[in-house]
C-alpha positions as CSV (number, residue, x, y, z in Angstrom):
1,M,277.7,124.9,-32.5
2,N,281.3,124.6,-31.6
3,P,283.8,123.0,-34.2
4,S,283.5,119.6,-32.7
5,E,279.7,119.7,-32.8
6,V,279.9,120.9,-36.4
7,Q,282.2,118.0,-37.3
8,L,279.8,115.5,-35.6
9,D,276.8,117.0,-37.4
10,R,278.5,116.9,-40.8
11,I,279.6,113.2,-40.5
12,L,276.5,111.8,-38.9
13,S,274.0,113.6,-41.2
14,P,272.4,111.5,-44.0
15,N,274.1,111.7,-47.4
16,S,277.4,112.8,-45.8
17,T,280.5,112.8,-48.0
18,P,282.6,109.6,-48.4
19,L,284.9,108.9,-45.5
20,E,287.8,107.0,-47.3
21,P,290.5,109.5,-46.2
22,F,289.8,108.8,-42.5
23,F,290.8,105.1,-42.7
24,Q,293.9,103.1,-43.0
25,N,294.1,99.9,-45.1
26,P,292.5,97.3,-42.8
27,A,294.8,94.6,-44.2
28,S,297.7,96.3,-42.4
29,Q,296.0,95.8,-39.1
30,P,296.6,92.7,-36.9
31,L,293.8,90.2,-36.6
32,R,292.0,90.8,-33.3
33,N,288.7,90.8,-31.5
34,I,286.6,93.7,-32.8
35,G,283.4,93.2,-30.9
36,K,281.6,91.1,-28.3
37,G,278.0,90.6,-27.2
38,Q,276.2,88.2,-24.9
39,C,276.1,85.5,-27.6
40,G,279.3,85.8,-29.6
41,S,282.5,87.6,-30.3
42,I,283.5,89.1,-33.7
43,Y,286.8,88.6,-35.6
44,P,287.8,89.6,-39.1
45,V,288.5,86.5,-41.2
46,A,289.1,87.8,-44.7
47,E,289.6,91.5,-44.7
48,A,290.3,91.6,-48.4
49,Q,286.7,90.4,-48.8
50,D,285.4,92.5,-45.9
51,W,284.1,89.5,-43.9
52,V,283.9,88.9,-40.2
53,I,283.1,85.8,-38.2
54,K,280.9,85.6,-35.1
55,L,282.0,82.8,-32.8
56,P,279.9,81.6,-29.8
57,N,281.2,82.8,-26.4
58,S,280.7,79.3,-25.1
59,S,279.4,75.9,-26.2
60,A,276.1,76.9,-24.5
61,K,275.7,79.6,-27.2
62,H,276.0,77.4,-30.3
63,K,272.2,77.0,-30.7
64,E,271.6,80.7,-30.1
65,L,274.2,81.6,-32.8
66,R,272.6,79.2,-35.2
67,N,269.3,81.0,-34.6
68,D,271.1,84.3,-35.3
69,Y,272.1,82.8,-38.7
70,E,268.6,81.5,-39.6
71,V,266.7,84.7,-38.6
72,H,269.3,86.9,-40.1
73,K,268.7,85.3,-43.5
74,I,264.9,85.6,-43.1
75,A,265.1,89.2,-42.1
76,K,267.5,90.0,-45.0
77,Q,265.1,88.4,-47.5
78,A,262.1,90.3,-46.0
79,F,263.8,93.7,-46.5
80,A,265.0,92.7,-50.0
81,T,261.5,92.1,-51.2
82,M,260.3,95.6,-50.2
83,P,260.0,98.2,-53.0
84,T,263.0,100.2,-54.0
85,S,261.3,103.5,-52.9
86,F,260.9,102.0,-49.4
87,Q,264.7,101.5,-49.0
88,S,265.6,104.8,-50.6
89,S,263.3,106.8,-48.3
90,Y,264.6,105.5,-44.9
91,P,267.5,103.2,-45.7
92,I,268.8,100.6,-43.3
93,H,271.7,98.3,-43.8
94,I,271.7,94.6,-42.7
95,P,275.0,92.8,-43.1
96,E,275.2,90.2,-45.9
97,V,275.1,86.6,-44.7
98,K,278.1,84.8,-46.2
99,A,278.2,81.4,-44.6
100,W,277.5,79.2,-41.6
101,V,280.7,77.3,-40.7
102,D,280.1,74.1,-38.6
103,A,282.4,71.7,-36.8
104,S,282.8,69.6,-40.0
105,S,284.6,72.5,-41.8
106,T,288.0,71.0,-40.8
107,Q,290.1,72.9,-43.3
108,F,288.8,76.2,-42.1
109,W,289.5,75.6,-38.5
110,E,292.9,74.1,-39.2
111,T,293.8,77.3,-41.1
112,K,292.8,79.4,-38.1
113,K,294.9,77.2,-35.8
114,Q,297.9,77.6,-38.1
115,Q,297.5,81.4,-38.2
116,K,297.6,81.5,-34.4
117,T,294.8,84.0,-34.4
118,P,293.8,86.0,-31.3
119,M,290.8,83.6,-31.1
120,E,293.2,81.2,-29.4
121,G,295.0,83.8,-27.3
122,A,291.8,85.4,-25.9
123,K,291.0,85.5,-22.2
124,S,288.4,82.9,-22.8
125,P,290.1,80.6,-25.4
126,I,288.0,79.1,-28.2
127,T,288.3,75.3,-28.6
128,F,288.5,74.4,-32.3
129,P,286.6,73.2,-34.2
130,T,283.5,75.2,-33.3
131,Y,280.7,77.0,-35.1
132,G,280.7,80.4,-36.8
133,L,278.5,82.9,-38.6
134,I,280.3,84.8,-41.4
135,T,278.8,88.1,-42.5
136,S,279.9,91.3,-44.1
137,H,281.6,93.8,-41.8
138,I,280.0,96.9,-40.3
139,H,283.0,99.3,-40.2
140,P,283.5,101.6,-37.1
141,V,283.0,105.3,-37.4
142,P,286.1,107.3,-38.4
143,P,288.7,108.8,-36.0
144,P,287.6,112.4,-36.4
145,L,284.1,111.4,-35.2
146,R,285.5,109.5,-32.2
147,R,287.5,112.5,-31.2
148,A,284.6,114.9,-31.7
149,L,282.4,112.7,-29.4
150,I,285.0,113.1,-26.6
151,E,285.4,116.8,-27.1
152,T,281.7,117.5,-27.3
153,F,280.3,115.2,-24.6
154,H,283.2,114.2,-22.4
155,H,285.5,117.2,-22.3
156,S,285.6,117.5,-18.5
157,A,286.7,113.8,-18.2
158,L,289.3,114.1,-20.9
159,R,290.3,117.7,-21.1
160,R,293.9,117.5,-22.3
161,A,294.8,116.5,-25.8
162,K,297.3,114.1,-24.5
163,A,294.7,112.3,-22.5
164,Q,292.4,112.2,-25.5
165,D,295.1,110.8,-27.7
166,A,295.9,108.1,-25.2
167,F,292.3,107.1,-24.9
168,L,291.7,107.0,-28.7
169,Q,294.8,104.9,-29.1
170,I,293.4,102.1,-27.0
171,P,292.7,99.3,-29.6
172,E,289.1,98.7,-28.3
173,N,288.2,102.3,-29.0
174,E,289.0,101.9,-32.7
175,D,285.9,99.6,-32.9
176,C,283.4,102.4,-32.3
177,L,279.9,101.7,-33.4
178,I,277.2,104.1,-32.1
179,R,274.0,102.8,-30.6
180,V,271.1,105.1,-31.5
181,Y,269.0,105.5,-28.3
182,L,265.9,107.4,-29.2
183,G,264.1,106.1,-26.1
184,R,266.5,107.6,-23.5
185,R,267.7,111.1,-22.7
186,R,270.3,112.0,-20.1
187,S,269.2,113.9,-17.1
188,S,270.2,117.6,-17.0
189,T,271.7,117.0,-13.6
190,E,273.4,113.7,-14.5
191,P,277.2,113.9,-14.0
192,E,279.3,113.3,-17.1
193,G,281.1,110.4,-15.5
194,K,284.1,108.5,-16.7
195,L,284.1,107.3,-20.3
196,R,285.2,103.7,-20.2
197,S,285.1,102.8,-23.9
198,L,283.9,104.0,-27.3
199,R,282.8,100.5,-28.3
200,N,279.0,100.4,-28.6
201,Y,278.9,104.1,-27.7
202,P,275.4,105.1,-26.5
203,L,274.2,108.3,-28.3
204,H,271.1,109.5,-26.4
205,V,268.3,111.5,-27.9
206,D,269.3,114.7,-26.1
207,Q,272.8,114.4,-27.6
208,M,271.3,114.1,-31.0
209,E,269.3,117.3,-30.3
210,T,272.5,119.1,-29.3
211,L,274.0,118.1,-32.7
212,G,270.9,119.1,-34.7
213,L,270.6,115.6,-36.2
214,D,267.4,114.5,-38.1
215,I,265.9,112.5,-35.3
216,D,262.6,112.1,-37.0
217,M,264.4,110.3,-39.8
218,Y,265.9,107.8,-37.3
219,A,262.5,107.3,-35.7
220,K,260.9,106.6,-39.1
221,T,263.7,104.2,-40.1
222,M,263.3,102.2,-36.9
223,G,259.5,102.2,-37.1
224,Q,259.8,100.9,-40.7
225,A,262.3,98.3,-39.7
226,L,260.3,97.0,-36.8
227,A,257.2,96.7,-39.1
228,V,259.1,94.6,-41.6
229,L,260.5,92.4,-38.9
230,H,257.1,91.8,-37.4
231,W,254.9,91.4,-40.5
232,G,257.5,90.6,-43.3
233,A,260.0,88.4,-41.5
234,G,257.4,87.2,-38.9
235,V,259.7,87.6,-35.9
236,D,259.4,89.5,-32.6
237,G,262.6,91.6,-33.0
238,N,263.8,90.7,-29.6
239,D,267.2,92.2,-28.7
240,V,268.0,93.5,-32.2
241,E,270.4,96.5,-32.3
242,F,270.4,99.7,-34.3
243,V,273.8,101.2,-34.7
244,L,275.6,103.9,-36.7
245,G,278.6,102.6,-38.6
246,C,280.3,102.9,-41.9
247,T,279.2,101.0,-45.0
248,S,281.2,99.3,-47.7
249,P,280.3,98.5,-51.3
250,A,278.8,95.2,-52.4
251,L,281.3,92.4,-53.1
252,N,281.7,90.6,-56.4
253,T,281.8,87.2,-54.8
254,S,279.6,85.6,-52.2
255,A,279.7,82.5,-50.0
256,S,277.0,79.9,-50.0
257,S,274.3,80.7,-47.4
258,S,274.2,77.1,-46.5
259,T,276.6,75.2,-44.3
260,A,279.9,75.7,-46.0
261,N,283.6,75.0,-45.8
262,A,284.8,78.6,-45.8
263,S,288.3,77.6,-46.9
264,T,287.0,76.9,-50.4
265,H,286.1,80.5,-51.1
266,S,288.6,82.6,-53.0
267,H,289.4,86.2,-52.1
268,P,290.3,87.9,-55.4
269,N,289.1,91.4,-54.6
270,P,291.1,94.2,-53.0
271,S,289.9,95.7,-49.7
272,P,286.6,97.6,-50.4
273,Q,286.5,101.4,-49.9
274,I,284.8,102.7,-46.9
275,Q,281.7,104.8,-47.8
276,S,279.5,106.9,-45.5
277,I,277.8,106.6,-42.1
278,A,274.6,104.6,-42.1
279,I,272.2,103.0,-39.7
280,H,272.6,99.2,-39.4
281,L,270.3,96.5,-38.0
282,L,272.0,93.5,-36.5
283,D,272.0,90.7,-33.8
284,F,269.0,88.4,-34.4
285,N,270.1,85.6,-32.0
286,L,267.2,86.1,-29.6
287,C,264.5,86.8,-32.2
288,T,261.8,84.1,-32.6
289,T,258.5,83.7,-34.4
290,F,255.3,84.5,-32.6
291,P,251.8,82.9,-32.6
292,Q,248.8,84.9,-33.9
293,T,247.2,84.9,-30.5
294,A,247.1,86.9,-27.3
295,A,250.3,85.2,-26.2
296,G,251.9,86.3,-29.5
297,L,250.9,89.9,-28.9
298,K,252.4,89.8,-25.4
299,Q,255.6,88.4,-26.9
300,L,255.9,91.4,-29.3
301,V,255.2,93.9,-26.5
302,D,257.7,92.2,-24.2
303,A,260.3,92.2,-26.9
304,F,259.9,96.0,-27.4
305,W,260.4,96.7,-23.7
306,W,263.1,94.2,-23.1
307,N,265.3,95.7,-25.8
308,D,267.8,98.6,-25.2
309,P,266.0,101.9,-25.6
310,Y,266.5,102.3,-29.4
311,Y,262.8,103.0,-30.1
312,P,261.1,106.2,-28.8
313,R,259.0,105.6,-25.7
314,P,255.3,106.3,-25.2
315,N,253.9,108.2,-22.2
316,S,256.8,110.6,-21.8
317,V,256.6,113.8,-19.9
318,D,258.8,115.5,-22.5
319,G,256.8,117.0,-25.4
320,K,259.7,116.3,-27.8
321,D,259.7,112.7,-26.9
322,R,255.9,112.4,-27.3
323,K,256.2,113.9,-30.8
324,L,259.0,111.4,-31.6
325,W,256.9,108.5,-30.5
326,D,254.1,109.7,-32.8
327,V,256.6,109.9,-35.7
328,F,257.8,106.3,-34.9
329,V,254.2,105.0,-34.6
330,G,253.1,106.7,-37.8
331,R,255.7,105.1,-39.9
332,Y,255.3,101.7,-38.2
333,L,251.6,101.7,-38.9
334,E,252.0,103.0,-42.5
335,V,254.4,100.2,-43.4
336,S,252.5,97.6,-41.5
337,S,249.4,98.4,-43.5
338,G,251.1,96.9,-46.5
339,F,251.2,93.4,-45.0
340,S,248.4,90.9,-44.5
341,T,248.0,90.0,-40.8
342,R,245.7,87.7,-38.9
343,G,245.0,87.4,-35.2
344,V,247.6,89.9,-34.1
345,D,247.9,93.3,-35.8
346,A,250.0,96.4,-35.7
347,E,247.4,98.6,-33.9
348,A,247.0,96.0,-31.2
349,F,250.8,95.9,-30.8
350,I,251.0,99.7,-30.4
351,E,248.2,99.7,-27.9
352,G,249.9,97.0,-26.0
353,V,253.2,98.9,-25.9
354,V,251.4,102.0,-24.6
355,M,249.5,100.1,-21.9
356,E,252.7,98.4,-20.8
357,G,254.5,101.8,-20.7
358,R,251.8,103.1,-18.3
359,K,252.3,100.1,-16.0
360,R,256.1,100.6,-16.0
361,K,255.7,104.3,-15.3
362,G,253.6,103.5,-12.3
363,I,256.0,100.9,-11.0
364,F,259.3,102.7,-11.7
365,G,258.1,106.2,-11.4
């Protein structure tokens, strides 16, 4: 491997060394938008406490954001009840839920107005008061990893160091989380193309192979997580995300998980140190419960295929992908066997995914 590939492999590998030296004090950074999805936009609200707030992109998204809050709590509890050995074998991080802030939290919203935060100056201004979900922060990957991604996979598009420096200095590219796409590989004839942003960077399975990453570990982690979502939390897992980002240590204080006036919470702790790269599970806004019927089974299968290609895919022509699917299924079924199910079960779900995959292969080639 070349030096950039070695750097990527070292940082992305499990149990990598702490990454504190790669980061500046976040308190010195201006408050700004650090992420956006179809439901909401993310802003830091109390960086000394390592919190962020997710605001709805429009009034039409209030209900969806509230669902994100409710399912997030359920999922977090489901994972917390699993044995310690379960988490230590294939750990996955879910942000801590700090508070749900509603329109009645007048002190909180008045403070945001007085601070003249970028929420007001955004292209789509937020009208206060609104609703918000406060969680712990998933930190972006460090600058050396961002540069190594460019040098390894986008060198022809950004050959010169000056061009790389300019690209990396774009504020949006500082917010680099890496989406783990085990279900998609780039074509060998696919042109590199222009790299538009490092935010939500898609890392495909062939890129992970190039870097020599432990892909089986990622597959087992996702299989385990999906099993807990299905049979522990009782939700379909629709549109959840698996990303690589940096962890931070647990905080000494916590906000109420019920509707809260966030302005009443004190912030005595200094900014937490950044730890290592980890896989995170987030975005529960489209997750719903499912009935223990044929309709419920279809709901689970549809959710699998509607999501971005995080999970390995069945029926692949590539032998490595078929093996990865078997690894994913093996861990999913192993973890599922520890739950009591009725009506719909794990084996039926896997069979349904395989059958749907055959249909899609016939339709889409």
